[in-house]
N, C-alpha and C positions, 0 to 999 in steps of 0.2 A: 839376362833377367831384366824385366821391365821395371824401371824405377817408379816408386810410388809418387803420385802427384801431390799428396798432402802430407804435411809433417806429422810426426807421431804424437805430439802434444801441443797445447796452445802456447807454451812458452817459446816455441820456435816460430810462431806466427807473428809478423810485425804488428806492433801496437796499433798503428793506424788502420790496419785491416780488421783487427778485432773490434775496434770501436765502430767501424763502418758496419760490420756484421751485426753487432749488438743493436745499433740504431735501426738497421734495416728490419731486424726481427721484431723490434718493438713497434715499428711502423705497420708491419703486417698484422700484428696482434691488435693494434688500435683500429685498423681498417676493418678487421673481422668483427671486433666488438661493435663498431658503429653500424655495420651492416646488420648484425643480429638485433641491436636495439631498434633500428629502423623497421625491421620486419615485425617486431613485437608491437611497436606503436601503430604500424599500418594495420595489423590484425585487430588491435583494440579499437581503432577508429572505425574499421569496417564492420565489426560485430556489435558496436555500441548501439543501443536502441534509444529512441526518443522517449521521454516520460509518457506514461499512459494517459489517455484522455480521462479526466475525472468522472465524466458521465459513464464511460465504458467500465471504469473501475467499480463504480457503484452498482451498475447492472450486473456485473459478474459476481460481486460480493453478495448482492441480494439473492441471486439465483442459487448460489452455493449454500448459503445459510438456510434458505427456505427448503431446499432439497434435504438438508441434514435435519430439519425439524419436521419432516413429513412422515415419520414412523407412526405406526398405529398407537393410539393412546390406550394405556392400560390402567391409568389412575389419574385422579385430578383432585384439586383442592379449591376452596372458595373462601373469600373474605367478604364481609358485608358491612354496609353502613350501619350506624346506630339504630336506624329505623328498620333494619333487617333487609334492606334492599341490596341486591347484588352489587358488589364493588369490584372485586378482582377474581378472575379464574386462572388457574394454572394447570396445564396439561403435561403429563409425564409419560415417558416410555422407559420402563425398567429403572425407575427412580431418577431418570434424567429429565430435567426441565426442558420442554420443547417450545411451548407457546404460552405466553402470558397476555391476558386481555383485561383492560380496565374499562369500567362503565361509569357513566354519569349517574346522578341520582334519578334521572328520568328514565334510566334503562338503556340509553343509546350508547353504542361503543365510543370510547374516547381515545384509547391507546392500544396498539397491538405490538407485541415484542416476539420476535422469532429468534430462537437460539441455535447456534451451531453445536456440533457434537461435543465439543469441549466446554460448552457453556460460557466461554470467555467472549466469543463473538456474538453480536446481536444486531439484527436488522429491526429498526424501530420506525413506526409511523403513527402519527397522531391524526385523528379524524374529525371532520366537521360533523355537525348534527345530521346532515343529509348523507354522511358516509364518504364524502369526498376527502381526499388526502390533504391535510393542512401542513404536515411536515414529514420528511423521511430522511434517514441517515443511518450510518453504520457506527456501532460502538464496540470498543474492545476494552474489556475489563472496566466497564462503566464509563469510559471516556470516548468522546466523539472523534472519528477519523474519517477522512475523505470528504466527498461532496455532501453538503447539507443544504436542503432547500425548504423554504417556507412558502405557503400559498395562503391567500385569503379564501373564504368559502365560495368565491365566485370563480375559482380556478385561475386567478391571477397570481403570478409570482410576486412575492414581497421581498425576499432576500435569498441569496445563493452564494456559496463559496466553499472553500476547502478548509477543513479543520484537522489539526494534528494534536492529539491529547487535549482536546477541548480548545486549543489555541487556534485562532484564525490565522491563516497563512495565505500568501499570494493575493490574487485579485478577487475582491468581493463586489457583488452588485446588489443594489437596493432599489426597489421601485416604489415610488410614492403613489398615492391615490390618484393624482392627476396624470400619471404616466411618466413622470420625471425619473430618469435613471441616474443613480449616484454610484460612482465607482471609487473604491478605496483599495489601496495596495498595502497589505499587511506584511509584505516582504517574506523572507525565509523561503524562497523557492526551492532550496536544496532539500527541504523536508518533504516536498512532493515526491521526490525520487524514492523515498523510504516507503511510500504506500505500496509499491510492488512487493516489498518484503513482507508487509502486513498481509497481503493477499496470499503470498506463498505460505505463510504460517497457517492461514485458514485452510488452504488446500491440503497441506501435509497433516493437519489435525484430523481430517476426515478420511485419510488413506489407511 
């Protein structure tokens, strides 16, 4: 009969061999763990995306909100100045506010607000007397998010930058009447990454 090559229990194995076996097993486990961790980090780095361009973010948000505010109007309401001139109009679809417009006392449009399906998201633009855009931006629950831009009524930019809950973040630019450009860093670039979550909330609200 062939003799067994291994003893029946660990007590019969010399202590120095047990210690070597234990160290060797732990080394293999550590190597496996490091390989797995490296694979996870490699995958994370490979799939990580760069922060979205603020202008592209605004364009996408504007498009989605206007699409969600384009249902047929089935009711409306108005508010007037003391002299009975038109001040504010509100358009509804099945009791949901879709579009709100403000007028100056001379009757010219001053502000346009377009609301997403959940009424929390809003694309807002202010208008010059000739109808040119003087301001545009996105609002969530009444606070400004993302790229905000102001123009004079000659189509020249006056100020532009990103806001988060009304707070200025990142790099802002201001243009003086003589063409001088002033740049200010309001920091908190990490908040810019959160704008993608804001857009995701809007997308899911209309699904």
